[in-house]
GUPAMI-317842 format. One record per residue (C-alpha): residue number from 1; residue in three letters; x, y, z. Coordinates in Angstrom, 2 decimals. Layout:
% GUPAMI-317842
<pt pos="NUM" code="ALA" px="X" py="Y" pz="Z"/>
...
This chain:
% GUPAMI-317842
<pt pos="1" code="MET" px="-21.47" py="-70.35" pz="31.67"/>
<pt pos="2" code="ARG" px="-20.15" py="-68.58" pz="34.77"/>
<pt pos="3" code="THR" px="-17.07" py="-66.59" pz="33.85"/>
<pt pos="4" code="ILE" px="-15.97" py="-66.36" pz="37.51"/>
<pt pos="5" code="ASP" px="-16.84" py="-68.81" pz="40.27"/>
<pt pos="6" code="TRP" px="-15.66" py="-70.58" pz="43.40"/>
<pt pos="7" code="VAL" px="-14.74" py="-74.18" pz="42.59"/>
<pt pos="8" code="ASN" px="-13.24" py="-76.66" pz="45.08"/>
<pt pos="9" code="GLY" px="-11.40" py="-74.14" pz="47.22"/>
<pt pos="10" code="ALA" px="-10.16" py="-71.79" pz="44.51"/>
<pt pos="11" code="VAL" px="-11.42" py="-68.97" pz="42.32"/>
<pt pos="12" code="GLU" px="-11.86" py="-70.00" pz="38.69"/>
<pt pos="13" code="ILE" px="-12.00" py="-67.39" pz="35.94"/>
<pt pos="14" code="ILE" px="-11.99" py="-67.35" pz="32.18"/>
<pt pos="15" code="ASP" px="-8.70" py="-65.62" pz="31.31"/>
<pt pos="16" code="GLN" px="-9.91" py="-62.64" pz="29.30"/>
<pt pos="17" code="THR" px="-6.39" py="-61.80" pz="28.13"/>
<pt pos="18" code="ALA" px="-6.27" py="-65.08" pz="26.16"/>
<pt pos="19" code="LEU" px="-9.50" py="-64.51" pz="24.22"/>
<pt pos="20" code="PRO" px="-10.51" py="-64.88" pz="21.46"/>
<pt pos="21" code="GLY" px="-7.64" py="-67.15" pz="20.51"/>
<pt pos="22" code="GLU" px="-7.87" py="-69.48" pz="23.50"/>
<pt pos="23" code="GLU" px="-10.58" py="-70.25" pz="26.04"/>
<pt pos="24" code="ARG" px="-8.36" py="-70.72" pz="29.09"/>
<pt pos="25" code="VAL" px="-9.54" py="-71.21" pz="32.66"/>
<pt pos="26" code="LEU" px="-7.30" py="-69.98" pz="35.48"/>
<pt pos="27" code="ARG" px="-7.48" py="-71.38" pz="39.02"/>
<pt pos="28" code="LEU" px="-6.45" py="-68.77" pz="41.57"/>
<pt pos="29" code="HIS" px="-5.42" py="-70.12" pz="44.96"/>
<pt pos="30" code="THR" px="-3.88" py="-67.05" pz="46.61"/>
<pt pos="31" code="VAL" px="-4.63" py="-63.38" pz="47.10"/>
<pt pos="32" code="GLY" px="-1.53" py="-62.51" pz="45.10"/>
<pt pos="33" code="GLU" px="-2.73" py="-64.56" pz="42.13"/>
<pt pos="34" code="LEU" px="-6.16" py="-62.94" pz="42.29"/>
<pt pos="35" code="ILE" px="-4.74" py="-59.41" pz="42.43"/>
<pt pos="36" code="ALA" px="-2.46" py="-60.17" pz="39.49"/>
<pt pos="37" code="ALA" px="-5.47" py="-61.40" pz="37.51"/>
<pt pos="38" code="ILE" px="-7.38" py="-58.20" pz="38.33"/>
<pt pos="39" code="GLN" px="-4.52" py="-55.88" pz="37.42"/>
<pt pos="40" code="SER" px="-3.67" py="-57.71" pz="34.18"/>
<pt pos="41" code="LEU" px="-7.38" py="-57.60" pz="33.17"/>
<pt pos="42" code="ALA" px="-7.65" py="-61.38" pz="33.12"/>
<pt pos="43" code="VAL" px="-10.83" py="-60.66" pz="35.09"/>
<pt pos="44" code="ARG" px="-12.55" py="-57.29" pz="34.60"/>
<pt pos="45" code="GLY" px="-15.95" py="-55.66" pz="34.33"/>
<pt pos="46" code="ALA" px="-17.60" py="-53.96" pz="37.29"/>
<pt pos="47" code="PRO" px="-19.95" py="-56.77" pz="38.45"/>
<pt pos="48" code="ALA" px="-17.29" py="-59.45" pz="37.93"/>
<pt pos="49" code="LEU" px="-14.79" py="-57.36" pz="39.88"/>
<pt pos="50" code="GLY" px="-17.23" py="-57.15" pz="42.78"/>
<pt pos="51" code="VAL" px="-17.46" py="-60.93" pz="42.81"/>
<pt pos="52" code="ALA" px="-13.69" py="-61.22" pz="42.46"/>
<pt pos="53" code="GLY" px="-13.18" py="-58.91" pz="45.43"/>
<pt pos="54" code="ALA" px="-15.52" py="-60.97" pz="47.59"/>
<pt pos="55" code="PHE" px="-13.93" py="-64.27" pz="46.57"/>
<pt pos="56" code="GLY" px="-10.50" py="-62.75" pz="47.21"/>
<pt pos="57" code="VAL" px="-11.50" py="-62.05" pz="50.80"/>
<pt pos="58" code="ALA" px="-12.79" py="-65.62" pz="51.06"/>
<pt pos="59" code="LEU" px="-9.33" py="-66.83" pz="49.99"/>
<pt pos="60" code="ALA" px="-7.65" py="-64.51" pz="52.47"/>
<pt pos="61" code="ALA" px="-9.93" py="-65.64" pz="55.31"/>
<pt pos="62" code="ARG" px="-8.84" py="-69.23" pz="54.77"/>
<pt pos="63" code="ILE" px="-5.15" py="-68.48" pz="54.36"/>
<pt pos="64" code="HIS" px="-4.87" py="-66.06" pz="57.31"/>
<pt pos="65" code="VAL" px="-7.44" py="-67.62" pz="59.62"/>
<pt pos="66" code="ASP" px="-5.10" py="-67.29" pz="62.63"/>
<pt pos="67" code="ASP" px="-3.47" py="-63.97" pz="61.70"/>
<pt pos="68" code="PRO" px="-5.93" py="-61.03" pz="61.86"/>
<pt pos="69" code="ALA" px="-3.26" py="-58.47" pz="61.01"/>
<pt pos="70" code="ALA" px="-2.22" py="-60.28" pz="57.82"/>
<pt pos="71" code="LEU" px="-5.86" py="-60.76" pz="56.93"/>
<pt pos="72" code="ALA" px="-6.55" py="-57.03" pz="57.25"/>
<pt pos="73" code="VAL" px="-3.58" py="-56.25" pz="54.99"/>
<pt pos="74" code="ALA" px="-4.81" py="-58.76" pz="52.40"/>
<pt pos="75" code="VAL" px="-8.32" py="-57.27" pz="52.39"/>
<pt pos="76" code="ARG" px="-6.91" py="-53.79" pz="51.84"/>
<pt pos="77" code="ARG" px="-4.75" py="-55.02" pz="48.95"/>
<pt pos="78" code="ILE" px="-7.81" py="-56.51" pz="47.29"/>
<pt pos="79" code="GLU" px="-9.92" py="-53.38" pz="47.78"/>
<pt pos="80" code="THR" px="-7.29" py="-51.17" pz="46.12"/>
<pt pos="81" code="ALA" px="-6.13" py="-53.50" pz="43.32"/>
<pt pos="82" code="ARG" px="-7.81" py="-51.15" pz="40.83"/>
<pt pos="83" code="PRO" px="-9.04" py="-47.71" pz="41.87"/>
<pt pos="84" code="THR" px="-11.89" py="-46.64" pz="39.59"/>
<pt pos="85" code="ALA" px="-14.65" py="-49.26" pz="39.64"/>
<pt pos="86" code="VAL" px="-16.70" py="-49.12" pz="42.83"/>
<pt pos="87" code="ASN" px="-17.73" py="-52.79" pz="42.78"/>
<pt pos="88" code="LEU" px="-14.29" py="-54.21" pz="43.60"/>
<pt pos="89" code="ALA" px="-13.94" py="-52.45" pz="46.95"/>
<pt pos="90" code="ARG" px="-17.64" py="-52.85" pz="47.72"/>
<pt pos="91" code="GLY" px="-17.54" py="-56.62" pz="47.15"/>
<pt pos="92" code="ALA" px="-14.42" py="-57.01" pz="49.27"/>
<pt pos="93" code="GLN" px="-15.90" py="-54.91" pz="52.08"/>
<pt pos="94" code="ARG" px="-19.17" py="-56.86" pz="52.14"/>
<pt pos="95" code="ALA" px="-17.30" py="-60.15" pz="52.44"/>
<pt pos="96" code="ALA" px="-14.92" py="-58.71" pz="55.05"/>
<pt pos="97" code="ALA" px="-17.87" py="-57.58" pz="57.18"/>
<pt pos="98" code="VAL" px="-18.51" py="-61.18" pz="58.27"/>
<pt pos="99" code="ILE" px="-14.89" py="-62.20" pz="58.93"/>
<pt pos="100" code="ALA" px="-15.62" py="-62.50" pz="62.64"/>
<pt pos="101" code="HIS" px="-17.95" py="-65.42" pz="61.88"/>
<pt pos="102" code="GLY" px="-15.22" py="-67.47" pz="60.21"/>
<pt pos="103" code="PRO" px="-14.04" py="-68.44" pz="56.71"/>
<pt pos="104" code="GLU" px="-17.21" py="-70.33" pz="55.78"/>
<pt pos="105" code="ALA" px="-19.35" py="-67.31" pz="56.56"/>
<pt pos="106" code="VAL" px="-17.10" py="-65.19" pz="54.35"/>
<pt pos="107" code="LEU" px="-17.42" py="-67.68" pz="51.51"/>
<pt pos="108" code="ALA" px="-21.20" py="-67.78" pz="51.91"/>
<pt pos="109" code="GLN" px="-21.31" py="-64.00" pz="51.67"/>
<pt pos="110" code="ALA" px="-19.13" py="-64.04" pz="48.55"/>
<pt pos="111" code="CYS" px="-21.35" py="-66.64" pz="46.91"/>
<pt pos="112" code="ALA" px="-24.39" py="-64.52" pz="47.76"/>
<pt pos="113" code="ILE" px="-22.80" py="-61.56" pz="45.98"/>
<pt pos="114" code="ARG" px="-22.16" py="-63.78" pz="42.95"/>
<pt pos="115" code="ASP" px="-25.78" py="-64.93" pz="42.93"/>
<pt pos="116" code="GLU" px="-27.05" py="-61.35" pz="43.26"/>
<pt pos="117" code="GLU" px="-25.08" py="-60.32" pz="40.18"/>
<pt pos="118" code="ILE" px="-26.45" py="-63.28" pz="38.22"/>
<pt pos="119" code="ALA" px="-30.01" py="-62.27" pz="39.12"/>
<pt pos="120" code="ALA" px="-29.26" py="-58.63" pz="38.37"/>
<pt pos="121" code="SER" px="-28.09" py="-59.45" pz="34.85"/>
<pt pos="122" code="ALA" px="-31.35" py="-61.21" pz="34.03"/>
<pt pos="123" code="ALA" px="-33.41" py="-58.31" pz="35.39"/>
<pt pos="124" code="MET" px="-31.39" py="-55.67" pz="33.52"/>
<pt pos="125" code="ALA" px="-31.75" py="-57.57" pz="30.25"/>
<pt pos="126" code="ARG" px="-35.53" py="-57.47" pz="30.51"/>
<pt pos="127" code="LEU" px="-35.84" py="-53.86" pz="31.68"/>
<pt pos="128" code="GLY" px="-33.27" py="-52.60" pz="29.21"/>
<pt pos="129" code="ALA" px="-34.80" py="-54.37" pz="26.23"/>
<pt pos="130" code="ASP" px="-38.22" py="-52.91" pz="27.05"/>
<pt pos="131" code="LEU" px="-36.72" py="-49.42" pz="27.28"/>
<pt pos="132" code="VAL" px="-34.77" py="-49.68" pz="24.01"/>
<pt pos="133" code="VAL" px="-37.88" py="-50.75" pz="22.10"/>
<pt pos="134" code="ALA" px="-39.90" py="-47.95" pz="23.70"/>
<pt pos="135" code="LEU" px="-37.30" py="-45.34" pz="22.73"/>
<pt pos="136" code="CYS" px="-36.15" py="-46.67" pz="19.36"/>
<pt pos="137" code="GLY" px="-38.89" py="-48.81" pz="17.87"/>
<pt pos="138" code="ALA" px="-39.16" py="-52.47" pz="17.04"/>
<pt pos="139" code="ARG" px="-35.74" py="-53.23" pz="15.48"/>
<pt pos="140" code="PRO" px="-33.02" py="-50.84" pz="16.63"/>
<pt pos="141" code="ARG" px="-29.43" py="-50.66" pz="15.44"/>
<pt pos="142" code="LEU" px="-27.21" py="-50.37" pz="18.49"/>
<pt pos="143" code="LEU" px="-23.66" py="-49.25" pz="19.15"/>
<pt pos="144" code="THR" px="-21.93" py="-50.63" pz="22.24"/>
<pt pos="145" code="HIS" px="-18.57" py="-49.93" pz="23.81"/>
<pt pos="146" code="CYS" px="-16.09" py="-52.04" pz="25.78"/>
<pt pos="147" code="ASN" px="-17.30" py="-55.45" pz="26.98"/>
<pt pos="148" code="THR" px="-20.45" py="-55.81" pz="29.04"/>
<pt pos="149" code="GLY" px="-21.42" py="-59.44" pz="28.54"/>
<pt pos="150" code="ALA" px="-21.01" py="-62.50" pz="30.73"/>
<pt pos="151" code="LEU" px="-17.26" py="-61.95" pz="30.87"/>
<pt pos="152" code="ALA" px="-17.92" py="-58.73" pz="32.78"/>
<pt pos="153" code="ALA" px="-20.82" py="-59.95" pz="34.90"/>
<pt pos="154" code="VAL" px="-20.59" py="-63.70" pz="35.70"/>
<pt pos="155" code="THR" px="-23.48" py="-64.56" pz="33.34"/>
<pt pos="156" code="VAL" px="-25.55" py="-62.73" pz="30.68"/>
<pt pos="157" code="GLY" px="-24.11" py="-59.25" pz="31.20"/>
<pt pos="158" code="THR" px="-25.27" py="-55.65" pz="31.57"/>
<pt pos="159" code="ALA" px="-25.60" py="-53.71" pz="28.30"/>
<pt pos="160" code="LEU" px="-24.70" py="-56.75" pz="26.23"/>
<pt pos="161" code="GLY" px="-27.32" py="-58.70" pz="28.15"/>
<pt pos="162" code="VAL" px="-29.87" py="-56.23" pz="26.79"/>
<pt pos="163" code="VAL" px="-28.52" py="-56.81" pz="23.29"/>
<pt pos="164" code="GLY" px="-28.88" py="-60.56" pz="23.78"/>
<pt pos="165" code="GLU" px="-32.45" py="-60.17" pz="25.06"/>
<pt pos="166" code="LEU" px="-33.42" py="-58.08" pz="22.03"/>
<pt pos="167" code="HIS" px="-31.87" py="-60.71" pz="19.78"/>
<pt pos="168" code="GLN" px="-33.89" py="-63.46" pz="21.47"/>
<pt pos="169" code="ARG" px="-37.05" py="-61.42" pz="21.00"/>
<pt pos="170" code="GLY" px="-36.29" py="-60.92" pz="17.29"/>
<pt pos="171" code="ARG" px="-36.08" py="-57.18" pz="17.91"/>
<pt pos="172" code="LEU" px="-32.47" py="-56.45" pz="16.92"/>
<pt pos="173" code="ALA" px="-31.50" py="-55.01" pz="13.52"/>
<pt pos="174" code="GLY" px="-27.75" py="-54.81" pz="14.05"/>
<pt pos="175" code="VAL" px="-24.85" py="-54.18" pz="16.43"/>
<pt pos="176" code="ILE" px="-21.69" py="-52.13" pz="16.12"/>
<pt pos="177" code="ALA" px="-19.02" py="-52.91" pz="18.73"/>
<pt pos="178" code="SER" px="-16.25" py="-50.35" pz="19.12"/>
<pt pos="179" code="GLU" px="-12.69" py="-51.65" pz="19.43"/>
<pt pos="180" code="THR" px="-12.12" py="-50.21" pz="22.91"/>
<pt pos="181" code="ARG" px="-8.86" py="-49.66" pz="24.66"/>
<pt pos="182" code="PRO" px="-7.24" py="-50.94" pz="26.74"/>
<pt pos="183" code="LEU" px="-6.48" py="-54.26" pz="25.10"/>
<pt pos="184" code="LEU" px="-9.23" py="-53.95" pz="22.44"/>
<pt pos="185" code="GLN" px="-11.88" py="-55.34" pz="24.76"/>
<pt pos="186" code="GLY" px="-14.64" py="-54.66" pz="22.25"/>
<pt pos="187" code="ALA" px="-12.90" py="-56.14" pz="19.23"/>
<pt pos="188" code="ARG" px="-11.71" py="-59.18" pz="21.17"/>
<pt pos="189" code="LEU" px="-14.24" py="-59.86" pz="23.92"/>
<pt pos="190" code="THR" px="-17.53" py="-58.33" pz="22.79"/>
<pt pos="191" code="SER" px="-17.10" py="-59.68" pz="19.28"/>
<pt pos="192" code="TRP" px="-16.33" py="-63.13" pz="20.76"/>
<pt pos="193" code="GLU" px="-19.48" py="-63.07" pz="22.88"/>
<pt pos="194" code="LEU" px="-21.70" py="-61.79" pz="20.06"/>
<pt pos="195" code="THR" px="-20.36" py="-64.52" pz="17.79"/>
<pt pos="196" code="ARG" px="-21.15" py="-67.17" pz="20.42"/>
<pt pos="197" code="TRP" px="-24.71" py="-65.83" pz="20.58"/>
<pt pos="198" code="GLY" px="-25.06" py="-65.87" pz="16.81"/>
<pt pos="199" code="ILE" px="-25.58" py="-62.10" pz="16.61"/>
<pt pos="200" code="GLU" px="-24.40" py="-60.42" pz="13.42"/>
<pt pos="201" code="HIS" px="-22.23" py="-57.41" pz="14.13"/>
<pt pos="202" code="ARG" px="-19.48" py="-55.13" pz="12.92"/>
<pt pos="203" code="VAL" px="-16.42" py="-53.91" pz="14.82"/>
<pt pos="204" code="ALA" px="-15.72" py="-50.20" pz="14.43"/>
<pt pos="205" code="VAL" px="-12.49" py="-48.38" pz="15.19"/>
<pt pos="206" code="ASP" px="-12.96" py="-46.37" pz="18.37"/>
<pt pos="207" code="SER" px="-12.90" py="-42.94" pz="16.73"/>
<pt pos="208" code="ALA" px="-15.58" py="-43.89" pz="14.17"/>
<pt pos="209" code="GLY" px="-18.53" py="-44.10" pz="16.55"/>
<pt pos="210" code="PRO" px="-19.71" py="-40.46" pz="16.48"/>
<pt pos="211" code="PHE" px="-19.34" py="-40.33" pz="12.68"/>
<pt pos="212" code="LEU" px="-21.41" py="-43.50" pz="12.24"/>
<pt pos="213" code="MET" px="-24.09" py="-41.91" pz="14.43"/>
<pt pos="214" code="ALA" px="-23.99" py="-38.72" pz="12.37"/>
<pt pos="215" code="ARG" px="-24.38" py="-40.79" pz="9.20"/>
<pt pos="216" code="GLY" px="-27.58" py="-42.33" pz="10.56"/>
<pt pos="217" code="GLU" px="-26.25" py="-45.86" pz="11.10"/>
<pt pos="218" code="VAL" px="-27.03" py="-46.05" pz="14.84"/>
<pt pos="219" code="ASP" px="-30.38" py="-45.75" pz="16.63"/>
<pt pos="220" code="ALA" px="-29.02" py="-45.80" pz="20.19"/>
<pt pos="221" code="VAL" px="-25.80" py="-46.17" pz="22.17"/>
<pt pos="222" code="ILE" px="-25.94" py="-48.75" pz="24.95"/>
<pt pos="223" code="LEU" px="-23.07" py="-49.47" pz="27.32"/>
<pt pos="224" code="GLY" px="-22.15" py="-50.21" pz="30.92"/>
<pt pos="225" code="ALA" px="-20.53" py="-48.35" pz="33.78"/>
<pt pos="226" code="ASP" px="-17.85" py="-48.88" pz="36.38"/>
<pt pos="227" code="ARG" px="-19.31" py="-46.28" pz="38.73"/>
<pt pos="228" code="ILE" px="-22.45" py="-44.13" pz="38.64"/>
<pt pos="229" code="CYS" px="-22.12" py="-41.04" pz="40.81"/>
<pt pos="230" code="ALA" px="-24.83" py="-39.49" pz="42.95"/>
<pt pos="231" code="ASN" px="-25.50" py="-36.73" pz="40.40"/>
<pt pos="232" code="GLY" px="-25.75" py="-39.19" pz="37.50"/>
<pt pos="233" code="ASP" px="-22.23" py="-38.79" pz="36.10"/>
<pt pos="234" code="VAL" px="-21.09" py="-42.06" pz="34.53"/>
<pt pos="235" code="ILE" px="-17.58" py="-43.45" pz="34.89"/>
<pt pos="236" code="ASN" px="-16.90" py="-45.96" pz="32.13"/>
<pt pos="237" code="LYS" px="-14.24" py="-47.15" pz="29.74"/>
<pt pos="238" code="ILE" px="-12.27" py="-44.47" pz="27.90"/>
<pt pos="239" code="GLY" px="-14.16" py="-43.45" pz="24.77"/>
<pt pos="240" code="THR" px="-17.56" py="-43.40" pz="26.44"/>
<pt pos="241" code="TYR" px="-17.59" py="-39.60" pz="26.65"/>
<pt pos="242" code="ALA" px="-16.96" py="-39.30" pz="22.91"/>
<pt pos="243" code="HIS" px="-19.84" py="-41.67" pz="22.18"/>
<pt pos="244" code="ALA" px="-22.09" py="-39.63" pz="24.48"/>
<pt pos="245" code="LEU" px="-21.20" py="-36.42" pz="22.64"/>
<pt pos="246" code="GLY" px="-21.85" py="-38.15" pz="19.33"/>
<pt pos="247" code="ALA" px="-25.22" py="-39.44" pz="20.48"/>
<pt pos="248" code="HIS" px="-26.21" py="-36.00" pz="21.77"/>
<pt pos="249" code="ARG" px="-25.31" py="-34.39" pz="18.46"/>
<pt pos="250" code="ALA" px="-27.13" py="-37.08" pz="16.48"/>
<pt pos="251" code="GLY" px="-30.21" py="-36.85" pz="18.70"/>
<pt pos="252" code="ILE" px="-30.26" py="-40.53" pz="19.65"/>
<pt pos="253" code="PRO" px="-30.60" py="-42.17" pz="23.10"/>
<pt pos="254" code="PHE" px="-27.53" py="-42.80" pz="25.22"/>
<pt pos="255" code="ILE" px="-28.40" py="-45.64" pz="27.61"/>
<pt pos="256" code="VAL" px="-26.28" py="-46.89" pz="30.52"/>
<pt pos="257" code="VAL" px="-26.94" py="-50.36" pz="31.92"/>
<pt pos="258" code="ALA" px="-25.40" py="-51.28" pz="35.28"/>
<pt pos="259" code="PRO" px="-26.53" py="-53.04" pz="38.45"/>
<pt pos="260" code="GLU" px="-27.47" py="-51.22" pz="41.62"/>
<pt pos="261" code="SER" px="-24.11" py="-52.37" pz="43.01"/>
<pt pos="262" code="THR" px="-22.44" py="-49.90" pz="40.62"/>
<pt pos="263" code="VAL" px="-24.47" py="-46.91" pz="41.83"/>
<pt pos="264" code="ASP" px="-22.31" py="-44.96" pz="44.30"/>
<pt pos="265" code="PRO" px="-24.36" py="-42.49" pz="46.36"/>
<pt pos="266" code="TYR" px="-21.26" py="-41.52" pz="48.35"/>
<pt pos="267" code="THR" px="-19.43" py="-40.03" pz="45.36"/>
<pt pos="268" code="PRO" px="-21.08" py="-36.72" pz="44.48"/>
<pt pos="269" code="SER" px="-19.80" py="-36.40" pz="40.90"/>
<pt pos="270" code="GLY" px="-17.23" py="-37.70" pz="38.46"/>
<pt pos="271" code="ALA" px="-14.78" py="-35.04" pz="39.59"/>
<pt pos="272" code="ALA" px="-14.27" py="-37.01" pz="42.83"/>
<pt pos="273" code="VAL" px="-13.28" py="-40.28" pz="41.12"/>
<pt pos="274" code="GLU" px="-9.69" py="-41.42" pz="40.68"/>
<pt pos="275" code="ILE" px="-9.22" py="-42.35" pz="37.01"/>
<pt pos="276" code="GLU" px="-6.83" py="-45.25" pz="36.53"/>
<pt pos="277" code="ASP" px="-3.97" py="-44.72" pz="34.07"/>
<pt pos="278" code="ARG" px="-2.67" py="-47.89" pz="32.45"/>
<pt pos="279" code="GLY" px="0.75" py="-46.42" pz="31.58"/>
<pt pos="280" code="SER" px="2.62" py="-46.09" pz="28.32"/>
<pt pos="281" code="ALA" px="3.68" py="-49.71" pz="27.81"/>
<pt pos="282" code="GLU" px="0.20" py="-50.81" pz="26.64"/>
<pt pos="283" code="VAL" px="0.29" py="-48.19" pz="23.89"/>
<pt pos="284" code="THR" px="3.81" py="-47.49" pz="22.68"/>
<pt pos="285" code="ALA" px="7.42" py="-48.47" pz="23.26"/>
<pt pos="286" code="TRP" px="9.04" py="-45.29" pz="21.96"/>
<pt pos="287" code="SER" px="7.36" py="-42.37" pz="23.74"/>
<pt pos="288" code="GLU" px="5.29" py="-41.42" pz="26.75"/>
<pt pos="289" code="ALA" px="1.55" py="-41.93" pz="26.32"/>
<pt pos="290" code="ALA" px="-1.65" py="-40.69" pz="27.88"/>
<pt pos="291" code="ASN" px="-3.53" py="-43.92" pz="28.58"/>
<pt pos="292" code="PRO" px="-6.49" py="-43.32" pz="30.92"/>
<pt pos="293" code="ALA" px="-8.54" py="-46.48" pz="31.29"/>
<pt pos="294" code="PHE" px="-11.79" py="-44.60" pz="31.99"/>
<pt pos="295" code="ASP" px="-13.48" py="-41.30" pz="31.38"/>
<pt pos="296" code="ILE" px="-16.34" py="-39.29" pz="32.87"/>
<pt pos="297" code="THR" px="-19.58" py="-38.74" pz="30.99"/>
<pt pos="298" code="PRO" px="-21.57" py="-35.84" pz="32.48"/>
<pt pos="299" code="TYR" px="-25.10" py="-36.71" pz="33.51"/>
<pt pos="300" code="ASP" px="-26.65" py="-34.21" pz="31.07"/>
<pt pos="301" code="LEU" px="-25.49" py="-36.38" pz="28.15"/>
<pt pos="302" code="VAL" px="-27.21" py="-39.49" pz="29.54"/>
<pt pos="303" code="THR" px="-30.74" py="-40.43" pz="28.45"/>
<pt pos="304" code="ALA" px="-31.37" py="-43.21" pz="30.96"/>
<pt pos="305" code="ILE" px="-29.69" py="-45.54" pz="33.43"/>
<pt pos="306" code="VAL" px="-31.06" py="-49.07" pz="33.67"/>
<pt pos="307" code="THR" px="-30.34" py="-51.05" pz="36.81"/>
<pt pos="308" code="ASP" px="-31.74" py="-54.37" pz="37.95"/>
<pt pos="309" code="ARG" px="-34.39" py="-52.54" pz="40.01"/>
<pt pos="310" code="ARG" px="-35.36" py="-49.42" pz="38.08"/>
<pt pos="311" code="ILE" px="-35.06" py="-47.17" pz="35.05"/>
<pt pos="312" code="ILE" px="-33.70" py="-43.71" pz="35.89"/>
<pt pos="313" code="ARG" px="-34.65" py="-41.14" pz="33.24"/>
<pt pos="314" code="VAL" px="-31.72" py="-38.78" pz="33.66"/>
<pt pos="315" code="ASP" px="-32.96" py="-36.73" pz="30.69"/>
<pt pos="316" code="ARG" px="-36.08" py="-35.94" pz="32.76"/>
<pt pos="317" code="GLY" px="-34.11" py="-34.79" pz="35.79"/>
<pt pos="318" code="GLU" px="-34.13" py="-38.06" pz="37.74"/>
<pt pos="319" code="LYS" px="-31.02" py="-38.87" pz="39.82"/>
<pt pos="320" code="PRO" px="-29.62" py="-42.22" pz="40.95"/>
């Protein structure tokens, strides 16, 4: 199942805001519709956002084929629809780089980006599963955060792809999925994907993760990233930092799984990244709220980063 794709002249996505109650497919015909889907989190996850950005430029290239100024404005709107994940702007920019060759060339580039992410997911699943077994033994108990399955990465997934690979190998003892704000993406989306795969799991309230680690119920934390900085700092869904601190205290591996497209050598550290705030309305109707969508996990709390090409042992001083 491809959770985002180009189908007969439009972008089709599984509407992640409707899950798990309804499996609804949205057809997006305009740049405005695509941006609305990105900002409402109907499509989300770093690799999927890169594909969405590229397909958005393919839409714009068709709509504004005779209006270069309008096309440039549309590309910029897509690039900046959400500020934190590097893949969105990178996907849009790669597709925009071939605009001079016409709309079909832009679409071909966007489809190539989609196919690269599909291949990357398969590679990360294999590499990550090998690493988890090497670090944790034959049947680890894993804690994961946010949603990093096919919904976030077209097919298979990043960290959740590793979980699925371990399950297929018969090497998985259990999974804890944290609830994850915003919009309970772990409780709704990760649980939905794990159920579809037939993987037994528990959902934990977000604040319980470090305590469950301290109680000896977790052998490793495995999750994704929206941006990996040049020094190894990891930008990921809010709550990641707390899980990293918990893992450090418990003495268990903290493993980040993300494609090379999420590694950002041009951002020196997490301090240089704009952290998106989702506003108060998602949290409360009666007071102001602090609602950052992401946080920064310092590199010295990370054991390893798994990409589709390599394993970076950050705990041994290796850098992305």
